[in-house]
C-alpha angles and dihedrals in degrees: 000000000000117000091238091059112084111193091184090069093059133078117243093252092049093049093049091049094049093049098047112030126097127210136192092022141099091242091080090080115092092222098035095138094062098039103086093052090050091049090050090053099045104034098081091053093050092049090051092046092051094048093047093050092047091055091046092051091050092049093046092049093052091048092046092053090053091050091049091054090052092051090049089055091050089057091042090239135128127227117246092216140346096259110123096214093049091047093051090050091049092048090051090058092044091050091055091057096052121082114239091226095067107113127212119267124218094268091047091052089060090051090050090053090052089049092052091049090055093051093040095239129132106189102102092165090076088071115067100153140012091265091061093054091044089056089051089050089055089058090052090049093051090048090055091048090053091052089050089051090052089050090054089050091051091047091051092051092048091046090053091050092050092050091050093049093048090049090050092050090048090051094051101038103022123253109312121225133186132190109248118193118223114257119256091249092054091049093047091049093052092046091054097042097045099030093227137136117277090240090064093062100033092102135140132236134206112241127177114247112239117188118220124225096275093046091049090051091051092048094051092047088062093053125090119206127196117232091338093304140100110254124216094000115184117171114227100185102040113111126192115239090240089063091050090050091052091052090052091048088054092049092048096049095041094093143343097265110126121234126239112197115204103220121188097164090244127122098270098047089043089054091051092047089050092049094048092046092050091046096051091041090054090052128096109264092238090061095054092095104130125080117240115203114197106201127192122188118217112195089192089238099067118136105276094235090053092049090051091050093048093048092049092046094049091050092049094047092048093048097047095042089056091050092048093047094240123154091235120126128178125224136181121205128193135185119266111271092247091050098048125115095259094042089056099039102035096024106040094021097239110172118249109278120269134180090265095045109032098162095155107069098064095043098043106031114014101042098050092050092042090052090052091049091047089052090054091046089055088053100042105020092230136028139190113230108207115204139178095230115147129195088215091068095074143333091250091053089050091052093048091052092048095044097060098038113124113231114256091004136101090221133079132205118261109247096229111006119080116221091021122111130193125231118189107182095175099041092122096044124111123225090259090056088055094051091043095060090044098047107016091206130143113270126199136167115240136195124214138159086272094056142263116333145164125248127199120199106257100204115126091211090060091054105101126218113249117234094267094056105261134100124244096224086102090059092044092050090048090057091043093052091045089055118084087231112075099194102057095117088061106036127359111197137137091296093045109040120195110290087209086083094063116119124214123201144140114326087226094055112137096169089091119063091230132016096226093172092057092043091052093047089054092047091049097056108292094102091145088077093063093101089056091053090050090050090050090049089051090056090047089052090060091059094062105110096235091052098051097087090053097054102029135067117249089228126072121232089266088066095249133112111235123200129205112264121248114259123229110287094012119132105254091210091065112104111248128208119256122244108247120235133207126331115281111261092238091063093045090054091047094049093047090053091050091048093052093045090052092046090053092048092050092054093046087053091054100261106127100213138143110206092179127017128230094244088053091054090053091048092049091050091054091048090052094048091051099036108150094221107024112024109197097234089170091061086220102172097081088050092050091051091047092050091053103038102023092231141075132246121223093277119186108226120203108225090188093061115145096217139024127189093274094048092049090050091053092049090049091054092047091048091055091047095051098032093244126137104248094205090060092052090048092052092048091050090046090054092049094051092045090057096041113127096017113137091215120037094189114166095017092122091053090049092050090049090051091056094045092049092057118104110262127187135031123328090254092053092048092049090051092052092049096044110127094016096119098143094118093047091046089053089052093053097043097035093115092053092046091050090051092051091048090053090052091049090051090051091050091050090051092051091049091053090052091048096051 
């Protein structure tokens, strides 16, 4: 045994596990010898099932859209969009408004006949009113949903088979890599951003080859198995845990740069934390010289069960590391109060995040951790950031890992932070490797009438204790409950896909169309969180394009109305829609009240939870008071809090405030009398008072001009003022011609310089 490996520091169970377990190899499966023959036998059927279900879903969806349009016509209504889910929700509301007694007219009878033809039914007497046919439509909708669920099950089974086959090929042949050239768009982007020659970015990257379903089928067809088993199997890629520990020892003792472990509480970061803890524990005490900072980021809107798990884990790691004499400390970072989710959404009025405007990740997750890393860099010059990133997660993740790898080094460059380097000790691990180090249970692949699946031993005695003295069943159950399949710890097959794939995030996340993790947690026993899911769905509802004008101001936070630019070839005289701004203050007030009421109810029911923190409330209040479009002259937040909780926080009141509720009311009345926008007068008076007493009032005229140049009045009044001002749109349309003329002018100027 290596001299850096100290067996005396390890428990008997830990030592046995380190010496005997394999990772990143097919051998980890209990029935690995019989798996490839079974995959060869079942794969063609799973491919056919998936393709057949996909076609059926497409056909059902097309038919359902036609049926929906017919039902809309029966109610004399028009669909807002062509999304099936939205249409069914809208029809449900319409159906409630219509009396069941209303009979079909002659025109409606023809529509009913068309409907029956589409669903291949002939009994028109079963439909006597629009509500009857709507109820029948619901049955068709649920049937389509069931078919979609079966398709997802088939896709999960096929995905599992493909992963197993690729692992088997890697084990036999070694992990396969190919050189993949960067796309033209990537190259062009780097050339523009970095102002370099194209040859400097025309580089290649190593990417693992992953065969698709058809390629896997072809590969297995070429293989011959003996008696339904793999003969003479010798794994090439499997590594014993003791070898992985030695590599981590080497990385740790290579230099004096401290480590920062990014810990999310999920499976991958927990696996890395376990690996690091075991490695340092197995080290001679004299060699434990470098600090290891384990950092968790709390966005303040994490799913409550996840927050509870992270807090318990951090406490356990901190306690045990101190007892074991390890240089591991735990830290929790959070966004600044004025940059938090609620401060931005309820305070500044930012719209709920979407794929095209994901303003939350950087503010709430990246910046707090980056600030922590920068602080450690200032102390130690350089740091190693240890992450649980795995190439197996996605092709894009694999390319990112490969792109920043330093030649002949186990480290990679951090993408944004200078003097920070990335270490990914489990980048070649599969998901099963991750669960194996966390649970240490027997894993085998099973076949059933439902398909191929994976089965973990479910004996508590087999569940090993992690290095800091707890068991990871809590984490496993968290993933299980967040999966829409409740039995995945027992049997994972096509109807119960691996719960290791579940994703946890903020309970307020509206980037995804549905929060399946939250829905599954509620379905699996956490029903108390249902109000949070409904609140999240409310925020998501505001991001639907046709709802934006209802919930959001027509002016941006700069006080101006922005209009969509004309696209190439579009008639510039056509009126274009405006770009909506922040949420109206009235909705922000309403949502804050609902949030506080729900928080109070949760705590009265025994769920110790803080949906919004006190510093955030102070930050929101300041944002409301200084809102650029709708200053909250009433200072209503303290009153909202008092109404809900019956007490006051330690509010800081500004005794030099320009306006109070009464003053604002007087100005509003005068503004109506003299046809002047009162908000503009208030802002001008605010500016004057803010500069009162200054010896130099430099820039005051520019500041006054900025206020006067803002768009004041209703949207219709602003549109009327701006009618015919198409200069910006005209520039968009004729930009190419203008650029050409500018180039010619530049050439002429150059020639003139040469002449004279």
